[in-house]
C-alpha positions as a printed Julia matrix, in Angstrom:
194×3 Matrix{Float64}:
 32.63  26.9    93.7
 29.92  27.78   96.22
 26.5   26.18   96.09
 23.24  27.58   97.48
 24.21  31.24   96.87
 20.98  33.2    96.52
 20.99  35.51   93.49
 18.72  38.42   94.38
 17.68  40.62   91.47
 16.7   44.27   92.0
 15.06  46.16   89.13
 16.25  49.76   89.52
 13.52  51.19   87.28
 10.58  49.44   88.94
 11.92  49.38   92.5
 11.16  45.69   92.92
 13.22  42.61   93.56
 13.03  38.83   93.53
 15.23  35.79   94.01
 16.33  34.99   90.47
 18.22  31.76   91.11
 20.28  29.74   93.61
 23.69  28.42   92.57
 23.97  24.67   92.0
 26.73  22.36   93.27
 29.16  23.72   90.66
 28.41  27.35   91.57
 26.48  27.93   88.34
 23.51  30.32   88.17
 21.32  31.76   85.45
 18.85  34.64   85.7
 16.42  35.6    82.94
 15.57  39.32   82.92
 13.49  41.72   80.86
 15.27  44.68   79.29
 16.17  47.16   82.01
 18.67  48.25   84.64
 19.39  45.81   87.48
 21.5   45.16   90.54
 22.39  41.53   91.23
 23.16  40.68   94.84
 24.87  37.37   95.55
 23.97  36.27   99.09
 25.87  33.16  100.29
 24.32  30.7   102.73
 24.83  31.24  106.47
 28.0   29.66  107.74
 29.78  29.8   104.37
 32.33  32.36  105.68
 31.71  34.45  102.54
 30.3   37.96  102.17
 27.43  39.1    99.98
 28.45  40.97   96.86
 26.53  43.4    94.66
 27.02  44.06   90.96
 25.2   47.27   90.09
 23.91  48.75   86.87
 23.61  45.57   84.85
 21.75  46.25   81.61
 20.73  44.16   78.65
 20.19  42.76   76.13
 22.56  41.28   74.91
 23.18  38.26   77.14
 26.02  38.64   79.65
 28.45  36.3    81.4
 29.14  37.49   84.95
 31.49  35.36   87.03
 31.6   36.42   90.68
 34.26  36.0    93.38
 32.92  36.32   96.94
 35.21  37.85   99.58
 35.66  36.35  103.04
 33.0   37.58  105.45
 30.89  37.02  108.53
 27.25  36.02  108.93
 24.91  38.61  110.39
 21.55  37.06  111.22
 18.52  37.89  113.27
 14.83  38.63  113.28
 12.88  41.82  112.6
 10.11  42.34  115.14
  7.11  44.68  115.33
  7.07  47.4   118.0
  5.94  44.91  120.66
  9.21  43.0   120.27
  7.24  39.74  119.93
  5.61  39.57  116.48
  8.11  38.88  113.66
  7.73  40.92  110.47
  8.29  39.35  107.06
  9.32  41.05  103.82
 11.38  43.75  105.58
 13.84  45.23  103.06
 17.46  45.3   104.25
 20.1   47.77  103.08
 23.77  47.67  104.13
 26.06  50.72  103.89
 29.78  50.23  104.63
 31.23  53.39  106.24
 34.84  52.86  105.14
 34.19  52.06  101.47
 30.95  54.09  101.06
 29.52  51.05   99.3
 25.88  50.29   99.85
 23.54  47.64   98.53
 20.19  46.07   99.16
 19.92  42.53  100.41
 17.17  39.92  100.3
 14.28  40.79  102.64
 13.34  38.93  105.8
 11.46  35.67  105.3
  7.84  35.08  106.39
  9.06  34.56  109.98
 11.0   37.84  110.04
 14.36  36.05  109.88
 17.34  37.12  107.8
 20.94  36.0   107.33
 23.43  38.05  105.31
 27.18  37.86  104.8
 29.27  41.03  105.16
 32.98  41.83  104.96
 34.48  43.22  108.16
 33.91  46.86  108.99
 31.45  49.48  110.26
 27.97  49.46  108.71
 24.63  51.14  108.84
 21.98  48.45  108.43
 18.64  49.82  107.27
 15.42  47.88  107.81
 12.33  49.09  105.9
  9.04  47.26  106.59
  6.38  46.7   103.95
  3.87  49.57  103.65
  0.64  49.94  105.59
  1.78  47.97  108.65
  1.95  51.0   110.99
  5.68  50.35  111.31
  8.54  52.67  110.49
 12.01  52.05  109.09
 15.02  51.74  111.36
 18.73  52.22  110.74
 21.27  50.81  113.18
 25.06  51.11  113.25
 26.95  47.85  113.73
 30.56  46.75  113.47
 31.11  43.4   111.81
 34.24  41.52  112.94
 32.76  38.06  113.63
 29.56  36.1   113.04
 26.81  37.83  115.0
 23.11  37.87  115.81
 21.38  41.21  115.39
 17.64  41.43  116.06
 15.78  44.66  115.33
 12.55  46.09  116.75
 10.84  48.36  114.24
  9.42  51.64  115.56
  5.84  52.81  115.07
  5.27  54.44  111.72
  2.72  55.63  109.23
  2.18  55.59  105.48
  2.32  58.54  103.11
  0.91  57.84   99.65
  0.01  59.83   96.58
  0.76  60.45   92.91
  3.54  62.49   91.36
  2.65  64.57   88.32
  4.26  67.24   86.21
  2.77  70.69   85.67
  0.44  69.28   83.0
 -1.12  66.63   85.32
  0.8   63.81   83.61
  1.92  60.99   85.9
  5.7   60.85   86.37
  6.99  57.25   86.73
 10.36  56.19   88.13
 10.75  58.91   90.77
 12.96  57.79   93.66
 11.46  58.78   96.99
 13.71  59.01  100.05
 12.85  59.81  103.64
 15.44  61.5   105.88
 15.24  61.22  109.66
 17.38  63.96  111.26
 17.22  62.22  114.64
 19.17  59.22  113.34
 20.7   60.94  110.3
 19.46  58.0   108.25
 18.16  57.94  104.72
 15.79  55.22  103.5
 14.7   54.52   99.94
 10.93  54.36  100.21
  9.77  53.64   96.65
 10.5   54.09   92.98
């Protein structure tokens, strides 16, 4: 039983997430959700020697029982900074993609001080960092190899916002469209919005 595991809930249809619960001393958690399609990410506390785990495509109702076993892993922690390398940036979305397993999942964003701590199983990853909109900062993807606990700070590049509405041929708004941005220079793909 692991206490203090953060249960991060990502609504696939709305493109939004929140911390749904934190496990108690017996490892128990409970998350109340509206009808929809969700990913649940279980993020253990730093120093637990466990890796984060994602369960994707959870739908309901009815109520579900989902018991989770966390694999051994290493803590990757650091701070996301603005382009000056001094100002920390909060609410930066983090996405981990494991090269060997082709498994990718979102993780809880940086806190108000730009800090994050995630647990990952060993292997090669692309870590994607996407800042909140309208900050004149761009996303950044960096390749790392996880084989021990490590500190990994990131400096976000300059960026700009692109905004608008998506409609069909009859001028009706089209909700739920996934928007990705591809940067050929880094061969990275970032989910921008749903």
